[in-house]
C-alpha positions as YAML, in Angstrom:
chain: A
units: angstrom
residues:
- id: 1
  name: MET
  ca: [-31.37, -133.93, 74.78]
- id: 2
  name: SER
  ca: [-33.74, -136.32, 73.06]
- id: 3
  name: ALA
  ca: [-35.05, -135.43, 69.60]
- id: 4
  name: VAL
  ca: [-38.51, -136.57, 70.72]
- id: 5
  name: PRO
  ca: [-40.15, -133.86, 72.87]
- id: 6
  name: LEU
  ca: [-40.94, -134.69, 76.47]
- id: 7
  name: LEU
  ca: [-43.83, -132.21, 76.31]
- id: 8
  name: GLN
  ca: [-45.57, -131.18, 73.10]
- id: 9
  name: VAL
  ca: [-48.04, -128.27, 73.05]
- id: 10
  name: SER
  ca: [-49.89, -127.89, 69.76]
- id: 11
  name: ASP
  ca: [-52.28, -125.13, 68.61]
- id: 12
  name: LEU
  ca: [-53.30, -124.41, 72.19]
- id: 13
  name: ALA
  ca: [-55.96, -121.81, 72.89]
- id: 14
  name: LEU
  ca: [-57.52, -120.57, 76.11]
- id: 15
  name: GLU
  ca: [-60.38, -118.10, 76.21]
- id: 16
  name: PHE
  ca: [-62.29, -116.53, 79.08]
- id: 17
  name: GLY
  ca: [-65.47, -115.17, 77.57]
- id: 18
  name: GLY
  ca: [-64.23, -112.76, 74.91]
- id: 19
  name: VAL
  ca: [-60.69, -112.58, 76.32]
- id: 20
  name: GLN
  ca: [-58.07, -114.73, 74.63]
- id: 21
  name: ALA
  ca: [-55.33, -115.65, 77.11]
- id: 22
  name: ILE
  ca: [-53.55, -118.12, 74.80]
- id: 23
  name: ALA
  ca: [-53.79, -117.97, 71.03]
- id: 24
  name: GLU
  ca: [-52.92, -121.04, 68.90]
- id: 25
  name: LEU
  ca: [-49.71, -121.62, 70.86]
- id: 26
  name: SER
  ca: [-47.27, -124.40, 69.94]
- id: 27
  name: LEU
  ca: [-44.02, -125.28, 71.71]
- id: 28
  name: GLN
  ca: [-41.87, -128.22, 72.74]
- id: 29
  name: VAL
  ca: [-39.97, -129.12, 75.89]
- id: 30
  name: HIS
  ca: [-37.09, -131.59, 75.55]
- id: 31
  name: ALA
  ca: [-35.92, -133.94, 78.29]
- id: 32
  name: GLY
  ca: [-32.89, -132.67, 80.17]
- id: 33
  name: GLU
  ca: [-33.26, -128.98, 79.39]
- id: 34
  name: VAL
  ca: [-34.01, -125.87, 81.42]
- id: 35
  name: LEU
  ca: [-36.52, -123.85, 79.42]
- id: 36
  name: ALA
  ca: [-37.40, -120.32, 80.48]
- id: 37
  name: VAL
  ca: [-40.64, -118.67, 79.38]
- id: 38
  name: ILE
  ca: [-40.51, -114.89, 79.55]
- id: 39
  name: GLY
  ca: [-42.74, -112.06, 78.39]
- id: 40
  name: PRO
  ca: [-44.49, -108.92, 79.56]
- id: 41
  name: ASN
  ca: [-47.33, -109.07, 82.08]
- id: 42
  name: GLY
  ca: [-50.47, -110.49, 80.50]
- id: 43
  name: ALA
  ca: [-48.56, -112.46, 77.88]
- id: 44
  name: GLY
  ca: [-50.25, -115.72, 78.89]
- id: 45
  name: LYS
  ca: [-47.29, -117.37, 80.60]
- id: 46
  name: THR
  ca: [-49.03, -118.54, 83.77]
- id: 47
  name: SER
  ca: [-52.16, -119.38, 81.78]
- id: 48
  name: LEU
  ca: [-50.01, -121.75, 79.72]
- id: 49
  name: LEU
  ca: [-48.71, -123.42, 82.86]
- id: 50
  name: ASN
  ca: [-52.23, -123.65, 84.29]
- id: 51
  name: VAL
  ca: [-53.52, -125.40, 81.17]
- id: 52
  name: VAL
  ca: [-50.63, -127.87, 81.05]
- id: 53
  name: THR
  ca: [-51.07, -128.76, 84.74]
- id: 54
  name: ARG
  ca: [-54.88, -128.88, 84.28]
- id: 55
  name: VAL
  ca: [-55.80, -126.00, 86.56]
- id: 56
  name: PHE
  ca: [-57.66, -124.56, 83.54]
- id: 57
  name: ASP
  ca: [-59.41, -126.41, 80.74]
- id: 58
  name: ALA
  ca: [-58.12, -125.49, 77.29]
- id: 59
  name: THR
  ca: [-60.56, -124.08, 74.76]
- id: 60
  name: ARG
  ca: [-58.85, -126.16, 72.07]
- id: 61
  name: GLY
  ca: [-55.52, -127.68, 71.15]
- id: 62
  name: GLN
  ca: [-53.36, -130.53, 72.41]
- id: 63
  name: VAL
  ca: [-50.90, -131.05, 75.27]
- id: 64
  name: ARG
  ca: [-48.99, -134.34, 75.21]
- id: 65
  name: PHE
  ca: [-46.55, -135.57, 77.84]
- id: 66
  name: ARG
  ca: [-44.54, -138.55, 76.62]
- id: 67
  name: GLY
  ca: [-47.17, -138.95, 73.94]
- id: 68
  name: GLN
  ca: [-50.09, -139.06, 76.39]
- id: 69
  name: ASP
  ca: [-52.88, -136.52, 75.97]
- id: 70
  name: LEU
  ca: [-52.95, -134.57, 79.24]
- id: 71
  name: LEU
  ca: [-56.14, -132.75, 78.35]
- id: 72
  name: ALA
  ca: [-58.05, -136.03, 78.20]
- id: 73
  name: LEU
  ca: [-57.07, -137.01, 81.74]
- id: 74
  name: PRO
  ca: [-58.83, -136.19, 85.02]
- id: 75
  name: ARG
  ca: [-56.93, -133.46, 86.87]
- id: 76
  name: HIS
  ca: [-55.99, -135.67, 89.80]
- id: 77
  name: ARG
  ca: [-54.05, -138.05, 87.56]
- id: 78
  name: VAL
  ca: [-51.61, -135.42, 86.25]
- id: 79
  name: PRO
  ca: [-49.19, -135.45, 89.23]
- id: 80
  name: GLY
  ca: [-49.00, -139.23, 89.01]
- id: 81
  name: LEU
  ca: [-47.49, -138.95, 85.55]
- id: 82
  name: GLY
  ca: [-44.46, -137.14, 86.93]
- id: 83
  name: LEU
  ca: [-45.35, -133.44, 86.64]
- id: 84
  name: ALA
  ca: [-44.98, -131.00, 89.53]
- id: 85
  name: ARG
  ca: [-45.18, -127.24, 89.93]
- id: 86
  name: THR
  ca: [-44.76, -124.28, 92.20]
- id: 87
  name: PHE
  ca: [-47.01, -121.21, 92.25]
- id: 88
  name: GLN
  ca: [-46.59, -117.45, 91.92]
- id: 89
  name: ASN
  ca: [-48.27, -117.04, 95.28]
- id: 90
  name: ILE
  ca: [-46.87, -119.52, 97.78]
- id: 91
  name: GLU
  ca: [-49.35, -122.32, 98.46]
- id: 92
  name: LEU
  ca: [-48.31, -123.95, 101.75]
- id: 93
  name: PHE
  ca: [-50.10, -125.05, 104.92]
- id: 94
  name: GLU
  ca: [-48.97, -122.30, 107.27]
- id: 95
  name: ALA
  ca: [-49.90, -124.01, 110.54]
- id: 96
  name: ALA
  ca: [-47.97, -127.15, 109.58]
- id: 97
  name: THR
  ca: [-44.20, -127.66, 109.82]
- id: 98
  name: VAL
  ca: [-41.72, -127.67, 106.98]
- id: 99
  name: LEU
  ca: [-41.44, -131.45, 107.32]
- id: 100
  name: ASP
  ca: [-45.22, -131.91, 107.17]
- id: 101
  name: ASN
  ca: [-45.49, -129.73, 104.05]
- id: 102
  name: LEU
  ca: [-42.71, -131.66, 102.36]
- id: 103
  name: MET
  ca: [-44.32, -134.99, 103.23]
- id: 104
  name: LEU
  ca: [-47.41, -133.83, 101.31]
- id: 105
  name: GLY
  ca: [-45.26, -133.98, 98.20]
- id: 106
  name: ARG
  ca: [-45.29, -137.76, 98.58]
- id: 107
  name: HIS
  ca: [-49.06, -137.90, 98.20]
- id: 108
  name: ARG
  ca: [-48.97, -139.18, 94.63]
- id: 109
  name: PHE
  ca: [-47.33, -142.41, 95.80]
- id: 110
  name: GLY
  ca: [-50.31, -143.25, 98.01]
- id: 111
  name: GLY
  ca: [-50.50, -144.39, 101.61]
- id: 112
  name: GLY
  ca: [-51.57, -148.00, 101.15]
- id: 113
  name: ALA
  ca: [-55.01, -149.53, 101.41]
- id: 114
  name: TRP
  ca: [-57.25, -148.60, 104.35]
- id: 115
  name: TRP
  ca: [-56.74, -151.98, 105.99]
- id: 116
  name: GLN
  ca: [-52.95, -151.58, 105.77]
- id: 117
  name: GLN
  ca: [-53.24, -148.23, 107.53]
- id: 118
  name: LEU
  ca: [-55.54, -149.70, 110.15]
- id: 119
  name: LEU
  ca: [-53.27, -152.68, 110.88]
- id: 120
  name: ARG
  ca: [-49.99, -150.77, 110.38]
- id: 121
  name: THR
  ca: [-48.65, -153.57, 108.18]
- id: 122
  name: PRO
  ca: [-44.91, -154.02, 107.60]
- id: 123
  name: ALA
  ca: [-45.36, -153.03, 103.95]
- id: 124
  name: LEU
  ca: [-46.97, -149.74, 104.98]
- id: 125
  name: THR
  ca: [-44.22, -149.08, 107.52]
- id: 126
  name: ARG
  ca: [-41.55, -149.65, 104.89]
- id: 127
  name: ALA
  ca: [-43.33, -147.31, 102.48]
- id: 128
  name: GLU
  ca: [-43.53, -144.59, 105.12]
- id: 129
  name: GLU
  ca: [-39.85, -145.00, 105.96]
- id: 130
  name: ALA
  ca: [-38.94, -144.73, 102.27]
- id: 131
  name: ALA
  ca: [-41.06, -141.58, 101.94]
- id: 132
  name: ARG
  ca: [-39.40, -140.02, 104.99]
- id: 133
  name: GLU
  ca: [-35.96, -140.90, 103.62]
- id: 134
  name: ARG
  ca: [-36.79, -139.21, 100.31]
- id: 135
  name: VAL
  ca: [-38.01, -136.09, 102.12]
- id: 136
  name: GLU
  ca: [-34.86, -135.98, 104.24]
- id: 137
  name: ARG
  ca: [-32.76, -136.06, 101.06]
- id: 138
  name: VAL
  ca: [-34.67, -133.05, 99.75]
- id: 139
  name: ILE
  ca: [-34.17, -131.26, 103.08]
- id: 140
  name: ASP
  ca: [-30.42, -131.81, 102.78]
- id: 141
  name: PHE
  ca: [-30.41, -130.86, 99.08]
- id: 142
  name: LEU
  ca: [-32.11, -127.51, 99.74]
- id: 143
  name: GLU
  ca: [-30.37, -126.90, 103.08]
- id: 144
  name: LEU
  ca: [-33.65, -126.78, 105.01]
- id: 145
  name: SER
  ca: [-32.41, -128.64, 108.09]
- id: 146
  name: PRO
  ca: [-32.54, -125.61, 110.43]
- id: 147
  name: TRP
  ca: [-36.27, -125.22, 109.75]
- id: 148
  name: ARG
  ca: [-37.30, -128.90, 109.61]
- id: 149
  name: HIS
  ca: [-39.71, -128.66, 112.56]
- id: 150
  name: ALA
  ca: [-40.60, -124.96, 112.24]
- id: 151
  name: ALA
  ca: [-44.14, -123.88, 111.38]
- id: 152
  name: ILE
  ca: [-44.44, -122.26, 107.95]
- id: 153
  name: ALA
  ca: [-46.21, -119.21, 109.42]
- id: 154
  name: GLY
  ca: [-43.07, -118.11, 111.26]
- id: 155
  name: LEU
  ca: [-40.63, -118.46, 108.36]
- id: 156
  name: PRO
  ca: [-39.15, -115.71, 106.17]
- id: 157
  name: TYR
  ca: [-40.54, -115.37, 102.67]
- id: 158
  name: GLY
  ca: [-37.38, -116.68, 101.01]
- id: 159
  name: VAL
  ca: [-37.42, -119.87, 103.07]
- id: 160
  name: ARG
  ca: [-41.08, -120.43, 102.24]
- id: 161
  name: LYS
  ca: [-40.23, -120.26, 98.53]
- id: 162
  name: VAL
  ca: [-37.59, -122.94, 99.05]
- id: 163
  name: VAL
  ca: [-40.05, -125.12, 100.98]
- id: 164
  name: GLU
  ca: [-42.53, -124.94, 98.09]
- id: 165
  name: LEU
  ca: [-39.76, -125.95, 95.70]
- id: 166
  name: GLY
  ca: [-38.89, -128.80, 98.05]
- id: 167
  name: ARG
  ca: [-42.46, -130.05, 98.19]
- id: 168
  name: ALA
  ca: [-42.51, -130.25, 94.39]
- id: 169
  name: LEU
  ca: [-39.20, -132.16, 94.41]
- id: 170
  name: CYS
  ca: [-40.53, -134.63, 96.99]
- id: 171
  name: SER
  ca: [-43.01, -135.86, 94.38]
- id: 172
  name: GLU
  ca: [-40.03, -137.02, 92.28]
- id: 173
  name: PRO
  ca: [-41.19, -135.29, 89.09]
- id: 174
  name: GLU
  ca: [-39.80, -135.86, 85.65]
- id: 175
  name: LEU
  ca: [-40.92, -132.39, 84.57]
- id: 176
  name: LEU
  ca: [-40.93, -129.48, 87.01]
- id: 177
  name: PHE
  ca: [-42.72, -126.17, 86.38]
- id: 178
  name: LEU
  ca: [-41.56, -123.14, 88.35]
- id: 179
  name: ASP
  ca: [-43.84, -120.10, 88.27]
- id: 180
  name: GLU
  ca: [-41.70, -117.01, 88.94]
- id: 181
  name: PRO
  ca: [-39.38, -118.77, 91.42]
- id: 182
  name: ALA
  ca: [-37.22, -115.67, 91.96]
- id: 183
  name: SER
  ca: [-40.14, -113.35, 92.70]
- id: 184
  name: GLY
  ca: [-39.57, -111.61, 96.04]
- id: 185
  name: LEU
  ca: [-36.09, -113.06, 96.57]
- id: 186
  name: ASN
  ca: [-33.03, -110.96, 97.35]
- id: 187
  name: PRO
  ca: [-29.91, -111.23, 95.13]
- id: 188
  name: GLU
  ca: [-28.23, -113.81, 97.40]
- id: 189
  name: GLU
  ca: [-31.34, -116.00, 97.48]
- id: 190
  name: THR
  ca: [-31.62, -115.71, 93.70]
- id: 191
  name: ARG
  ca: [-28.02, -116.88, 93.28]
- id: 192
  name: ASP
  ca: [-28.75, -119.88, 95.51]
- id: 193
  name: LEU
  ca: [-31.82, -120.61, 93.40]
- id: 194
  name: ALA
  ca: [-29.70, -120.59, 90.24]
- id: 195
  name: PHE
  ca: [-27.38, -123.23, 91.72]
- id: 196
  name: TRP
  ca: [-30.34, -125.36, 92.82]
- id: 197
  name: ILE
  ca: [-32.01, -125.23, 89.40]
- id: 198
  name: ASP
  ca: [-28.77, -126.30, 87.77]
- id: 199
  name: ASP
  ca: [-28.40, -129.16, 90.29]
- id: 200
  name: ILE
  ca: [-32.06, -130.18, 89.87]
- id: 201
  name: ARG
  ca: [-31.34, -130.76, 86.21]
- id: 202
  name: SER
  ca: [-27.80, -132.18, 86.45]
- id: 203
  name: GLU
  ca: [-27.98, -134.19, 89.70]
- id: 204
  name: LEU
  ca: [-31.66, -135.13, 89.94]
- id: 205
  name: GLY
  ca: [-32.24, -135.51, 86.20]
- id: 206
  name: ILE
  ca: [-35.37, -133.35, 86.22]
- id: 207
  name: THR
  ca: [-36.41, -131.25, 83.22]
- id: 208
  name: VAL
  ca: [-37.32, -127.70, 84.25]
- id: 209
  name: VAL
  ca: [-39.67, -125.15, 82.71]
- id: 210
  name: MET
  ca: [-39.69, -121.82, 84.51]
- id: 211
  name: ILE
  ca: [-41.68, -118.65, 84.04]
- id: 212
  name: GLU
  ca: [-39.46, -115.80, 85.11]
- id: 213
  name: HIS
  ca: [-38.96, -112.03, 84.85]
- id: 214
  name: ASP
  ca: [-35.47, -111.95, 86.38]
- id: 215
  name: MET
  ca: [-33.26, -112.05, 83.28]
- id: 216
  name: SER
  ca: [-30.09, -112.53, 85.34]
- id: 217
  name: LEU
  ca: [-31.52, -115.84, 86.56]
- id: 218
  name: VAL
  ca: [-32.74, -116.75, 83.07]
- id: 219
  name: SER
  ca: [-29.33, -116.02, 81.55]
- id: 220
  name: ALA
  ca: [-27.60, -118.06, 84.26]
- id: 221
  name: VAL
  ca: [-29.61, -121.29, 84.03]
- id: 222
  name: ALA
  ca: [-31.72, -121.50, 80.86]
- id: 223
  name: ASP
  ca: [-30.60, -123.56, 77.88]
- id: 224
  name: ARG
  ca: [-33.40, -122.08, 75.80]
- id: 225
  name: VAL
  ca: [-35.74, -119.12, 76.17]
- id: 226
  name: ILE
  ca: [-39.21, -118.59, 74.74]
- id: 227
  name: CYS
  ca: [-40.73, -115.11, 74.80]
- id: 228
  name: MET
  ca: [-44.51, -114.90, 74.78]
- id: 229
  name: ALA
  ca: [-46.68, -111.91, 73.96]
- id: 230
  name: GLN
  ca: [-50.47, -111.74, 73.64]
- id: 231
  name: GLY
  ca: [-50.76, -115.49, 74.12]
- id: 232
  name: ARG
  ca: [-48.35, -116.40, 71.33]
- id: 233
  name: VAL
  ca: [-44.69, -117.35, 70.95]
- id: 234
  name: LEU
  ca: [-42.93, -114.19, 69.86]
- id: 235
  name: ALA
  ca: [-39.32, -115.43, 69.75]
- id: 236
  name: GLN
  ca: [-37.13, -118.28, 70.96]
- id: 237
  name: GLY
  ca: [-33.43, -119.04, 71.22]
- id: 238
  name: THR
  ca: [-30.71, -118.42, 73.75]
- id: 239
  name: ALA
  ca: [-31.21, -115.72, 76.38]
- id: 240
  name: ALA
  ca: [-28.93, -113.35, 74.47]
- id: 241
  name: GLN
  ca: [-30.70, -114.00, 71.16]
- id: 242
  name: VAL
  ca: [-34.15, -113.43, 72.60]
- id: 243
  name: GLN
  ca: [-33.17, -110.29, 74.50]
- id: 244
  name: ALA
  ca: [-31.71, -108.80, 71.31]
- id: 245
  name: ASP
  ca: [-34.76, -109.62, 69.16]
- id: 246
  name: PRO
  ca: [-36.45, -106.39, 67.95]
- id: 247
  name: LEU
  ca: [-39.92, -107.95, 68.38]
- id: 248
  name: VAL
  ca: [-39.16, -108.80, 72.00]
- id: 249
  name: ILE
  ca: [-37.83, -105.32, 72.69]
- id: 250
  name: ALA
  ca: [-40.95, -103.81, 71.15]
- id: 251
  name: ALA
  ca: [-43.23, -106.06, 73.21]
- id: 252
  name: TYR
  ca: [-41.59, -105.04, 76.47]
- id: 253
  name: LEU
  ca: [-41.54, -101.36, 75.57]
- id: 254
  name: GLY
  ca: [-45.11, -101.42, 74.33]
- id: 255
  name: THR
  ca: [-44.30, -100.19, 70.84]
...
């Protein structure tokens, strides 16, 4: 892992009226790691992800990706930098097929100028073929071939979760945020997810930050764990170190 952080969050705060969701939070994400962010409900974990990916505007603080200030950028430019995410609640187009939803992950690469689309130029055709090839690789990687042409609305919940992961991968991110990826999955699906997360890092070279409550998954894949409570970093270290920390135990037990 590089000594220079891939993502640097400094003194970040997020407030909704009189409610403080994030309180002067600082953390780093290093290239090549799988970082898990855990904590009790209401700790500010998803709020952190929403600020970094520009769903919310921070009250104050800094978020830098490869040295670039994310908070100074328009929201629509963030995916183009190489950041992608999934959501707690699956956000897919239910009437569209798996393939169509995955192709949307290629949106950040553009579809050519309007006149290229109108004339169906060779350059546009080559770009579309390259996009389809990339999507097919993701389909193979996540074993989605049986559902390639199936509508999302008719798929089991576990498959939908994989499709959303696949759509994020189709954007070829450098940094991937997973918001409770194991939520609603059965033990077998969670084991498959653990293998995929490990392969996403080792084979695809993507840095992963995941918010997760399933400590079996966290222990299996995370290089480092940060526990948040009341919008702050409470503890960090390995999964075993964080789980054994008295402050973490107290936060979960409410004492």
